[in-house]
N, C-alpha and C positions, 0 to 999 in steps of 0.2 A: 532274185526274189525268194523270200521265205514265206511260204503259205502255211499258216498254223492249221493243224488238223481241226476239223469241225466235228463236234458231237452234238447230238440232239437228245435231250432228256426224255423225249417221248419214244425214242427208238426201243425196240424190243430188247436189243442187246446192250443197252446203255450201261447197265451196272457192270457188266463184264468189261466193256471198253474203258469205263472210268477206273476200275480196279487195275487194269493193265497199264493205264497211263500213269497212275500215281504210285504204283508199287515201287518200293525202293529196297533193294537188297542190302540190308545192314549187316549181313553175315561177315564175320572176320575173315580177312585174307590170311590163310595159314602161314604164308611166308612172312608177312608183316608181323603176325602174332609171335612167331618164333623169334624174329629179330628183336622185337620189343622186349620179350621176356628175358632174353640174354642181356640186353642193356640194363633192365631193371635189376637183375641179379648182380651184375658187376658193380653197378653204382651202390647197391645196398651193401655189398661185401668189401668193396675196395675204396669207396668214397671219392675223395678229390682226385686220386690218380686216374680213376675211370673217367671222371669228367674231363680231365685234361686230354686223355686219349681220344674220347669221342669228339671233343671240340676240334682237335687237330684233324681227325678223320673226316668228319662231316661238314665242318664249317671252315676247314683249311686255315685255322688260326692256332699257332703254337704259343703256349705260355709255359713259363718255368714254374709257376705256382698258381693255385686256384685263386689266390688273392687278386691276381691280375684280371680275373673274370668279373670283378665287382667294379661298378661305376661309382665314382665318388659323388656324394651329394652336391659338391660344388660344381661339378660338371653339369649336373641336371639343372641347377639353378642358372648357370651361365647359358645353357641352351634356351631356357625360358626368356632370359633377358635379351638374348641376341635375336629373337624373332622379330620380323618386321611388324610394325604397329598393327597393320590390318589383320595379320594372322594371329597375333597375340590377343587382340581384342575379340576375334571370333572364338578362339579357344577358351578365353576367360568367360565369355558370354555363355557358351555351351556348358562349361563346368558349373557355372552358377545356377543355370536352369536345372541341370541334372541333380545337383545337390539339393536344391529347394524341393524338387519333386520327391526325392527319396526321404527327406525329413518327415514327410507325411506318413511314411511307412513304419516309423519307429514304434515298436511294441513296448509296453511298460509292464512291470510286475504288478500283480493284483492279488487280493485275498479277501475272504469273507469269513464271518463266524456263523456257524450253523446253530440250530436250536439247542444242540447238546453242549455248546460251548467249545466245540472244536474249531480251530482256525485252519482253513484250507485255502490254498492259493497256488500261484505260479510265479517263479522267480526267473526273470529274463536277464541274461548276461551275454555280452559279446564274446566272440571267439578270441582267443589269445593271439593267434597269428594266422594270416591268410596269404595264400600264394596266388599270383596272377600270371598267367601265361599270355604273352603278346607276340603275335607273328612279327618277324623282323627282316633284316637284310635291306634290300632296296625298297621293300614294301614299307609303307608308313601308315600306321593305324592308331593315331592319337585318340580317336573316338573309342577304340577298344579299351585303352588305358582308363579313360574317364568313366566309361560305363561299368567297368569291373572294380576300379579302385574306390570311386566315390561312395557307392553303397556300403562298402566295408568301412570306410572312414566315418560315415554317418552313423553306422551301427556301433562304433566305438571300439573296433578291432584294435588290439594293442600294437600290432606290428604288421605292416603290409610288405611282402617280399615279391618283387617282380622279376620274371625271367624273360629275356628277349634275345633271340639268336642274332649273331652278327657275322654272317658268312663272309669270308674274305675281308673281315674287319669293317664291313658296311653296317653302319648304325645310324638310324634316323634321329636327328636332333629334335625333330618335332615330337617324336615319341618320348624322348627324354624330357622335353619341356612339359608335356602333358603329365608325366610322372611327378615332376616337381609341383605342378599346379594342383594335382590330385592328392598330394601328401603321401606318396609312396616312400617308404622308409629306406629300402635297400633294393638295388637293381643289379642283376647278374646277367652277363652276356652268355646265356645258355639257351639251347633250343632242343627241339625234338623230345624223344622219349627220355633222354638223359636229364633234361630239365625237370620233367614230371617226376622222375625217380628221385632227384635231389630234393625236391620240395616234399615228396612223400616220406622219404626215409631220413633225410638230413645227411650231411657229410661233415667233414672237419670244418668246412668254410660256410656252406649253405645250411641255414637252419631248417629243420622240419616244420611243416605248417599243419594246421588243422583242416584246411579245406583248400582245394585247387579249383580255380575258375579261369575261364578264358578260352578262346577258340584256337584251333591248330589243325594241322594236316592229319592224315590217317594214322601216322605213328603217334602223334600226340593224343588223338582220340582213343586209340587202342591202349596206350599207356594209362590214361585216366581211368578207363574201364577196369584195367588190371589192378590198380592201386586202391580202388574204391573199397572201403572197409578199413584200410589202414588210415586213410584220410577221407574226408568228404569230397565230392565233386559237384559241380553245378549241373552238368548234363553231358551226354554224348550226342553231339549235334550232327544232323544229316545236312544235305544240301539246302541252300536258301530257297524260300518259297514266297510267292505272292499270289493271292487270289483276289480278283477285283469283281465286285458285283456292281453292275452298271444298269441304269434305267434309260440310257440313250441321251441324257441331257448334258453330259460332260464332253468338252472338246475332245474328239477322238485322238488328236495328237498328244494330249495329256495322258490318256490311258495307255497309248502305245509306248510312251516314254516310261511310264510307271512299270510296264511289263519289262522293258529293257533294263530298268534299274536293278532287278534281281537277276535277270538272265546274264548280265555282264559279269556276275561273280565267277561262274564257271559253267562248263558244259552240262553239269548235272543239276543246275538250278532249275526250278520249276515256276513258270508263269502261266496262270490260267485266268481267263475272262469269262464271266457268266452274265448273260443278258437275255431278256425275253424278246428283243428286237433284232431280227435277222439283218435288217438293213444297217443297223448300227454296227454289227459285227463286220459287215463289209467295209464300213467307213474306217474302222480301226485297222483292218487288214490293209487298206489303202495307205493309211498313215505309216504303218510298219514298213511297207514297200518303199515309201518315199523317204523316210527318216533313217532307215538302217544303214545305208551306205555311208552316211556322214559320221557314224559313231566310231571312235577310235578302237573300240573292242568289238567291232562288228562281227568278226569271225566267231568269237565266243558266244555272242548273243545269238547269232544264226544257228549255231550248233545246239544251244540250249532250247531255243524255241522249236526247232525241228525235232529234237529228241524227246522233250518232255513238256512242251508247251501245248496249249489248246484254247480254243474258243468253244463255249458250250451254250447252245440255244436252249433256254429254259421255258417252261410253261408261263411262269410269271415270277415276280420277285420272291414270293414265298417259296417257290420251288428252288430258286437260287440259294436262298438261306438254308434250306434243308440240305442241299448238296454241300454247301460250305461247312455246315455242322458235321457232316459225314467225313469231310476231308480234314477238319481241324487245322486250318492253315497257320503257318508262322505269322505272316502278315496278311491282314484282311482289310481291303479298302471298300468302304461302302460309298461308291461314287454315284450317289443318287441325290435327288433334290431334297428328300426328307429322310436323312439317315437315322434320326431319332426314332422313327416309326419302325425301323428294322431292328434296332439295337436290342430290345427285350427278347427277341427270338434267337439272338446269337448265343449259342451255348459253348462253343469251343473255338478259341482263337488266341494266338500269342499276343498280338496287339491289333487293335481295331482303329482304323483311320476313317474319321467321320466326314463325309461330304466331299465334293469335287475339289475343294481348295486344299485338302489335306493330303499331300503326297507322302508315301512311305519314307522317302528320303529325309524328310524333316525328323521323323522318329529315329533315324539312324544317327543323327548328329546333335540336334539341339532342342527338340521339343521338350525333353525332360524325362519321360519314361524310358526304361532301359531297353536297349536294342538286343540284349542277349535273351533270345526267345526260344521256346520249344519248337522243334521241327518234327517231321515224319509222323504226324498225327498225335504226338505226345502232348499237345495242348489239351487233350482230353483229360489229362491227369497232372500236368505240370504247369508252372507259371513262369513269367519273366523273372530274370535275376533281380533280386531286390535286397533291401536291408535285412529282411527276414532270413535270407540265406546265410547271414553272418551273425545271427543271434541264436542262442540256445535257450530252451525253456526247461526249467526244473520244477517238478511238483513239490509243493510244500504242505506237510501234514503235521499239525501240532494238536495232539489230543488232550482234552481236559480229563480229570479223574472221572467226572460224570459221563463224559463221552465214551470213555473206555468201557464202562459198564454195558453200554448198548452195542458198541462196535465189536468188543471182544467176544461177546456171546455169539453174535452172527458169524464172526470169523471162525470161531471154534467149530460151529456146525458145518460150515462150508469146507473147512480144512479136513474135518473128519470124513466128510463125504468124498473128498479127493484122496483119502488114505494118506494124509500127510500129518502124522500125529505130532511131530515137533512143532509144526505151524500151530496146530490147535493148542498144544500145551503152552507155547509162547504167549498166545492171546489170553489163555485162562489164568496164567500166573498173576496177571495184573487186575483180575477181578476181585472185588470184595466178597462176593457171594458165589 
């Protein structure tokens, strides 16, 4: 039996207990940091030879040249064509929905002419090259391929480079099929910090990219943090999170399984249920006790729920929303009869799942919105991965002779005030008077 800890928002020490529950130490492991920096330095200075060395050491795959690390497009296409009809139909269905959703995010260039005849605007252009990291080996994450590659494709990125580790030569054909379906241009069997380094700095074989996106282990996350600035990154993600606000009207088995859906990721994942009905919390606990033993990943779920899970009795639904905003969860389920009534008050959440019929799992695979979401309270200032992550915005300023007369005088005054005489003189030289 796994009994989730119970908190009560009316308790005097509730704030302290909530902070202790949700605290996540994102500090770098010094040993990991040291190892990652050595890998980055070697790949940057040695290129392909370092990649071959690390691939042999960490993935136990020996290659004579880095060219052997690249997967031919024909193999990706063959993997797609070899899928059984049911799987291929599901993958295609998901890809189409993800593509359609992200097409709504496309930003366009714009401009206007002000009263002085100056044309001002913004030019939107896609990145030239994006890199996608996909976990590999025996694990198979085709959804990660679709969620990372399709927004880049919709944005108009010129070239999409994917890296996926193949430890002991293990490589998922489903991942390759997803890469073909999503329009990935090149795939390399590289993993870990060495893959991030290759994408950031480039080697003789692997081209450098402008931005690196995609999930990975602590070595991948640490490497992404280290190369930020040389390239862009999507985020440094923490453990997966789900927060469910319930009014007691949803089948408790559904809610229990939704909590399991995140807890099964790993022992550090966090599943929290908020509800103003103590009896309903008891029902969900009973469902957890009954359903958990049948789950294939029961031990991971049990450890996650025991370590970081909780049920919180709230004063009312408004109180539950206030607590949710404080936690800014990655996934927020509004498992209530009238979710629309709560939506305006939700300020921070990576993705919001409306109503009892909308499970978080649908968002992971095929609803359409991206499943790459901010964690560890970063939804306060970050957004889901999207087309906008692969587009750049440049300001456009085109002054008319008349406009310069007004702007130049103001610029001169302000530049003089900042003691930057060359700035002032540059503006003054274009003035008629």
